[in-house]
C-alpha positions in Angstrom: 24.2 -1.0 -27.3 22.6 -3.4 -24.1 18.9 -4.8 -23.8 17.1 -1.6 -21.8 15.9 -3.2 -18.2 12.5 -3.0 -17.0 11.2 -0.8 -14.1 8.3 -0.1 -13.0 7.9 3.0 -10.5 4.7 2.8 -9.1 2.4 4.9 -5.6 0.0 3.6 -3.6 -1.7 5.8 -1.0 -4.1 5.2 1.8 -5.3 8.3 4.3 -2.4 10.5 4.2 0.6 7.8 4.0 2.1 8.1 0.2 4.1 4.7 -1.0 6.6 4.4 -3.8 7.5 1.1 -4.8 10.1 0.2 -7.3 10.0 -2.9 -9.6 12.7 -4.5 -11.1 13.7 -8.6 -12.2 15.5 -9.9 -9.3 15.6 -12.5 -7.2 12.3 -12.1 -4.7 14.0 -9.5 -2.1 11.2 -6.9 -1.2 12.5 -4.0 1.4 10.2 -1.6 2.8 12.0 1.5 3.9 15.6 -0.4 3.3 13.9 -3.4 5.7 13.2 -6.5 5.5 9.5 -7.6 4.7 10.2 -10.3 6.9 11.9 -8.6 9.4 9.4 -5.9 9.3 7.4 -4.4 12.4 4.9 -4.4 13.4 3.8 -8.0 12.8 -0.1 -6.7 11.8 1.6 -4.4 9.4 3.7 -7.4 7.9 0.6 -9.3 8.2 -1.0 -6.7 6.0 1.9 -5.9 3.5 2.4 -10.0 2.9 -1.5 -10.4 1.3 -1.4 -9.7 -1.9 2.1 -12.1 -2.2 0.0 -15.0 -0.5 -2.6 -14.7 -3.0 -0.3 -15.1 -6.1 -0.7 -18.5 -6.8 2.7 -19.7 -9.7 4.8 -16.9 -7.2 5.4 -14.6 -10.1 7.4 -11.9 -6.8 10.0 -15.0 -6.6 11.6 -13.9 -9.8 11.0 -9.9 -9.1 13.0 -7.1 -6.5 10.3 -4.8 -4.9 11.7 -1.8 -3.0 9.1 0.7 -1.2 9.7 4.0 0.1 7.3 5.4 2.5 6.3 8.4 4.5 3.2 10.1 6.3 0.4 8.9 8.0 0.0 6.2 10.9 2.0 2.1 10.9 -1.3 0.9 9.9 -1.6 3.8 7.1 1.7 3.0 6.0 1.2 -1.1 5.7 -1.8 -0.2 3.5 -0.3 2.3 1.0 2.3 -0.2 1.0 0.5 -3.1 0.2 -2.0 -1.6 -2.3 2.1 -0.1 -4.3 2.4 -3.9 -4.2 -0.4 -5.1 -5.5 -0.4 -2.3 -8.5 3.2 -3.6 -9.3 2.3 -6.9 -9.5 -0.9 -6.6 -11.4 1.8 -3.9 -13.6 3.9 -6.0 -14.4 1.7 -9.6 -14.7 -0.8 -8.0 -17.2 -2.8 -10.7 -15.6 -6.6 -10.2 -15.7 -6.7 -13.9 -14.1 -4.6 -11.6 -10.9 -6.7 -8.3 -11.3 -9.7 -10.4 -10.6 -8.5 -12.4 -7.6 -7.3 -9.2 -5.6 -10.7 -7.3 -6.0 -12.5 -11.1 -5.0 -10.5 -10.1 -1.9 -10.2 -6.7 -1.1 -10.7 -4.2 -3.5 -9.0 -2.0 -1.7 -6.1 -3.0 -2.8 -6.8 -2.1 -6.4 -9.4 1.2 -6.1 -7.9 2.7 -3.2 -10.2 3.7 -0.3 -11.4 7.8 -1.0 -11.7 8.7 2.3 -9.9 11.3 4.0 -10.5 14.0 7.4 -13.3 15.8 7.6 -11.9 19.5 7.8 -12.7 21.3 11.0 -14.9 23.9 11.6 -15.4 27.2 13.7 -17.5 27.1 17.3 -15.9 23.4 18.5 -13.3 21.5 19.1 -13.6 19.1 15.8 -15.5 19.1 12.7 -18.5 17.7 14.0 -18.6 18.6 17.9 -19.9 21.7 19.5 -19.2 23.6 22.3 -21.9 22.8 25.2 -24.0 25.4 26.0 -24.8 26.2 30.0 -28.1 27.9 31.0 -27.6 27.9 35.0 
């Protein structure tokens, strides 16, 4: 029997975007929807995705292949969902408390997430809070 290979599957959520990350030992390739993160567009979203990787001192991710599938939401919500998924993967793979405190001190939403969601629309107006105007003339 061959030795079992370690594979992690974790997810990250932001607003309506859901990212599912698969991590295995490899050569440091990171792909988002089968696009290498180095050429991911737009640049603002790419920088957001790269944040947890840049915070690690010993660059553990250079020995990992991370493949992320993301769907739903807008491009920035997707980028933040991918960022959360990658941060969770690195924490689970390394089991490092120092890395956890580093990520938490930089931005707590990488670990804890953000519970805010869209408020549901109510009757009597065009949105959740706005009401139809009344005219007396």
